[in-house]
N, C-alpha and C positions, 0 to 999 in steps of 0.2 A: 285611714292611712295618710301619714303626713305628706305635704307637698315635696318635701326633700326626698322622701323614699320613692314617691312616684317619679320625681326626676331621674334619681338614680336608675331605677328599673327601665325607664324610657331610653337613657343613655346607653345602657348595657345592651338592650334590644337592638338599637340602632347600630352599635358597634358589631354585634353578632351578624346582623343582616348585612353590614358592609363587608365582614370576612367571608360570609357565605358567597355573596356577589363576587368577591375576588377569586375565591376559589373555583366557583363555577365558570369564571371567565378564563381561567388558566388552562393552557393546553400543554400536556406533557408530551414531550417528543422522545421516542425510544431510539437510542443510538447503539450501534454494535460494531464490534472488531474481533477478528480472530486472534489478534495479538493479545498478550497478557496485560494486565494492569501495569501502569508505569512505562509501557512501550511508547516511543515517541509519537506514533499516530494516534494512540489512546489519549495521551495527554494533550495534544493539540486539539482533538475534536471535544475533550472535556473543557478546555479553555474557550472553544467556540461556544459551547453551551451556556457558560457562565456570562460571556459577554452578550449573547442573545437574550437571555434572561433580564439582564440590566438594560439593554437598549429598548426592550419592549415593556419595561415596568412590570416584569413579572407575568405578562400575558403569555409567554412560552417559557417553559422549563424543560431542560433535558435530562434524561436518565441514561447513563452509560452502562452497557452490558459487554465488558471486554472478556478475553479468554474463550471465545466461541461458545459461551453459556447459552446463546439463542440458537446455536447450530453452527455448522460448517458454512463456508462461504456460499456454496450452491444454494443451501436451504435459506440463508439469510437474504440472498438476493432475491430470491422468490418471494419472501415475506415483504421485502421492501418495494417490489413491483406491486404487491397487493395493498400496500399502506399499512401492513401490520407493524412494520419497522419503518421508522421515518428517515433515519440517517444511518449511513453505512460507509465503511472503508473497504473498497473492493480492489481485486487485481484485474488486470486488463482481459485476462483469459475468458472471462464470462461475457465480456462486451464484444470481443472480436467477431464473433458470428453475426452480430447485428451491425456493428459499425467497423467493417474490415480495416479502415485506415488505421485504428489504433494498434494493429498488429505490427505496424512498421517499427514500434518501440520495442517489440519482442526480439527483433533480430540481432544477431551477434555483432558487436563492434559498430552498431549504427551511430553510437555517440563515441566520440574520441575520448571523453572523460567525463566526470560528474559535472564540471563547470559548464561543459558543452550542453549536457542534457538539460541543465537548469536554464540556460539561455533560450533552449527550444521551448521548453514548457511555460516559461514565463512570457514568451513572445506571441506573435501572431499564430504560428503554427499550434501552439498549446491551446490558444483561445479558440481556434478554428475546430480542433477536435473536441473540446469541451461543448461547443456548440453543437457538433454533429451528434454526440451522445444525448444531449438534452432534447434535440428535435427528432431523434430516432424512435423507434417502436419499443425501445428498451423499458419504457415506464420509469426512467430515472432522470433526475436532473443533476448535472455535473457541477459541483460547486468549486472544485479545485483539485489540484494535483498533489499527491503525497510522494515523498522521495523514498524509494525502496532500496537505494544504495546500489552498490556495484557487487556482482557476484563473482566469486573466484574459486578456484579449486582447493579442496583439502583432501589429502591422500595420505596413504600408509607410506608409499615410495615418493621420494622428492621428484617433482615435476619441474623441468626448466625449459624445455624445448617439446614440440609435439611428439616427437618419437618417444620421449619418456612415457607417454600415455599408452603405448602399445601393449594390449592384452590386459589393460586395467578396466574393470567394470566401474562405471561411475553413475551414480544415481542423478537423474535429471527430472524436472517437472514434467508432468503428463501431457506433453504436447509434442507431436511429431517434429516440429521446428526445432525444439530444445534437444531431442534425441539426434536429430541430423546434426546439430551443432557439435555436439561431443563426438560423434563419429568422424566428422570432418576434421576435428582437432586432433585425432589420432586415437581416441579411447573408445571404448564399447559403451554408448549410452543406454542405460536401464531405466525405463519409466517405472516409478515406484511412488506411492504415497508418503508423505512427509512423516508420518507416524511410524512407518516401517523402517526408516533409515538408521536410527540408533541401534536397534538389534541386528540389522543387516551388517552394519559395520562391525559389531562385535563378533558376529558368527562367520565373516568372511564372505557372505552372500555378494556383498560389493566391496570394492577396493577404495572407494571414496565418494564424495559428492560435492556440491557447490553451493555456495550461498555467501551472504555478507557476514562480517564479523559478529555483530550482535545476535543473529540467529544460530551461528556456529556455536556461540558460547551459550546462549540461553536453552538451547536444545540439548546442551551436553555432549554434542557430537566430538568435542576436542577431548573427552575423557577416553575415547577409544584410541586405536593405534593410528588413526588418521591425524597425525600431528604436524603434517607439512602443509603450510597454506601458501600456495603459489598465486601470486596477485596478477592473475590474467585479466580481471575485470571484463569478462568476455560478455556478460550480460549487464546492462544498466536499464533497468525497467521501472519507470514511475508507476504509481497507482493512482486510483482515483477516490475522490470524497464526494459522495452522492447523496441526494434526498429523493424520496419517493415523490413521483410526479403527482400522484393522488394528493399527497400532503402540500407540495408546491403550489397546485392549482386553487388550494383553499386559502392561500395568503394573499393578503392585500398588496398592491404594486409597491407600497412603501416598505412592507415587510419583506417582500422578494428582494429588494434593492439592499435592505439590511443584511439579509442572509448571504446575498452575494459577496457583499463587502467583507463580512466576517469570514466567509469561506476563503477569500483570498489571504486574509490575514492568518487564518489557520495553516494555509499552505506554507507561508513564510515562517511562521512559528515553528512548525514541524521541522522544517529545514534545519534550524539552529539546534533543536533538540536531538536531530539525527546526528549531525556532525559530533556533538558531545558524546552521543551513545557510541558511535564508531570508534572514537579515540579512547573512550573508557574501556569498552570491551576488547579492543585490540591489545591495550596494556594488560588486561586480565589474561588474555589468551597466552601472550608472551611470558607472563609470570608463571603460567601453568605448563611451560615447556613446549608450547607451539613455536615451530620454526617458520617465520615469514620469509618467503623467497620472492625476490624481485626478479622478474622475468622480462625478456625481450619480447613485446607484444607482436611485433611485426609477422614473425612466423605464424602466429596463431590467427592474426588478421587475414594474412593470405590464405591459409588453409581453409578458412571459412567464407572465402569469397563465393564458392558455388551455392551457398546457403542463402546468401543474401540475393544472388541472382535468381535462385528458384522462387524464394518467398516474396521477393521484392518486385516481381514482374507485374503485380497488380497496382503498384503506386510508384513508378520510376520518378515522377515529377516531384512527389513528396519527399522521397529519399535524396533527390538532388537538392531541394530547398534545405533539408535538414543538414545536409554536408556543407552548404554555403554558409550557414550560421556560424559567425565568428565569436 
């Protein structure tokens, strides 16, 4: 065998060994979201994954599983707690029983508007609640907040004042607080799974529902007779971007710092994507014949004061601090 051939074989072997070593050293992180591909939260987390891979020279690579392919939120949260899923975008509902303070964000009109909500989650209050989640028994490390937008009413009959909701059955998320909110606003709150809303609107089981413009459009609810979108913005609820604590504890201090930094970047990137999405889907809804109705929010705010009093009794100081954020 010639020296040249031996040299080539040795070089190839070294390269193969190097590739195997790189592959062995690479950790693949599974990320999930119940929202579909292309949704702002999904895109922001995908960007986070690409940045993490670059920042760690390929030691970490992320695979995104959108559209609830790994299960609905309850199932994926359990998998994240066990470390089978490493990264997840979740609603506050699953965290509330463990960290009650996050429930303050679920109350109607706790935020004056979207800018107010963003000031709160970007500031000391937002940081404190992230830390509470991370130090709790939830088994999750909170990396940042995601913007879930403002929820408004879409109904078959136009709604301009609370009295217009009388007798109307309105689907709400499955939480007594949300049902109480709708009842206080003048309607009949109906707890129902999201997957049932479209058929229920079609068949008249309900007269309306509430959500943000992107969800109203992507779920095709606008194709039913519920074509009146009353901009009450009664609920403005941020969401969480988390990592499994089991995974987090395996990271070096340097990698933890990198993940935290990129988590904050994902929070801000998702916000820009969200604003663009709301504008685009609002335009599509209007083009499809949906009537956007501006309302005087004060009567709705006043009507829901008993709800804030009832559910806010656990954290009056936190509510006061949120109200003082300018």
